[in-house]
N, C-alpha and C positions, 0 to 999 in steps of 0.2 A: 736815569734814576740814581739816586745816591747809593753808592756802595755796591752797585751791580757790575757784574763781569760782561765783557762783550760776547762771552760764550753763553750767556743766560739763555735759556730756552724760550721760544716765542710764547709759550702758555704760562710762563712765570708771572707771578705777581709781585715780584720785587725781592724774592729770597727770604721770606718770613721763615723763622726757624722750624715750624711744624711743616711747612711746604717743603723746605729742604730735607728734613728728615724723612719724609714720605718719598721724595724722589730717590734719596740715597737708599732707602729701603727697597724700593722698586728696581734700582739698577743692582743692588746685591742679589735680590731675588732672581733676576734674569741671568746673572753669571753663575750663581749656584745651580739654577735650573738647567743650564747647559751641561754642567758637570754631572748632575744626578737627574735626568730629565724624567725619570719614572717616578720621582717622589714629589708629592704634592707639599705646599707650604706648611699645613697643619701637621703632616707626618714629620717634616724637618724639625718643626718646633718640638714635638714630642721626642723625636730622636735626640735632639739637643739636651732636653731636660733629663732624659734617661741616662745620658752619657755623664752628667754630673751626679745624679742620684738614682741609682738603679734599684729594682725590686721595690717599687712603690705602688700604691693603689691608683686606680683610675682617677679617683677623687683628687688625690695628691697632683695628678698630671693636669686636671682642670685648673687648679689653683696656680701651679707653676707655669703653665703656658698661657694662661688668661684665655683659653678657648672655652666654648660652651660644651657642656657634658655630652650632648649628641654627637658634636663634631669629634670629640676625643674618642668616643665609642666606635663611630664609623671608621675613623683614621686608624684605630688599633686593630679593627677587624682586617682591615686592608694590610696593615703592617705584619700582622700575625700570618695572614694568607701568604705574604711574600717572604716569610721567614726571617723578618727583621726583629720581631719581638716575640715573646713567649707569655702567655697569660695563664695563671693558675690561682685556684682559690686560696684566700688568706687562711692559714691553719688556725689562727686564733679568733677570726671573725669570718665565718663562711659566707656572709653577706658581701664581703669585699673581695675584689679580684686584684691580685698582685701582677705587676707587669715588669719584665726584665729584658734587656737587650740580648740577642743571640750573637754569636760570632759574626754573622753576616751583618747584623745591626751595627756592631762596633766597627766593622770595616767601613760601612757606608758612613757612619759618623766621622771617622778619620778623614774620608774623602771630602766631606762637606766641610769640615774644620780646616782642612788644607786650603780649600778654595777661599774661606773666610780669611785665613792667615795671608793668602796671596793679596787680597784687597787690602788688608792692614798695611802690608808692606808698601803698596802703591801710595797709600795715604801718607805713610811715614816718610816716603821720599819727597813728598810735596810740602811738609811742614816740619818744624823743629821738633826735637823730642819734648820739649817743654809745652809746645802747642798741642802735641799729640796727647800728652798727660792731661793738659787742661780741658781738651776736647772729651776725653773719657770721663773726667769728673763731671763735666757739665751734662753730658748725655745720661749719665747715671743719675743725676739729680733730676733731670726731666723725666726719665723713666719712673723713678721713685715717686715723683709728684703725681704722675698719672695713675700709677698703681694705687697709691693712697686714695685718690679720687674714686677709682673703681670700688675700693674696699668701703668707702664711706657711703656708697649708693649714688654718688653724683654721676650725671650724664657726662660722657666725653665727647 
């Protein structure tokens, strides 16, 4: 097949972008899972979101992670039980619950992010800095396009 690598996996359909992104995501997930085996993917997504913006509502986490509200709720229960987050009522809106990372949560986020950076370094060794920046720009555009589709109610 044109443009394929001899290392292509037997179940590959030719390296379509979505297929490659899915495979890269799976590989990253496996590597991070080895580093933090006790943490599920949804919890890592919440952890990542909270590391960027802490003390947000559960609804904010639904929007920032693109997870369903019940998934966020169950994941937060688990994370609170494990001492990774703390939840408390919003002082100005008692219907809302605010969530923030604990010291243990920040430590876990640093560990996960260190693994992500290790993977970035591996990629940076394989491509030029210009290619790496182009990749980052293209992946950002793809993500933004998919998020826009979700926001407009389109099926993905």
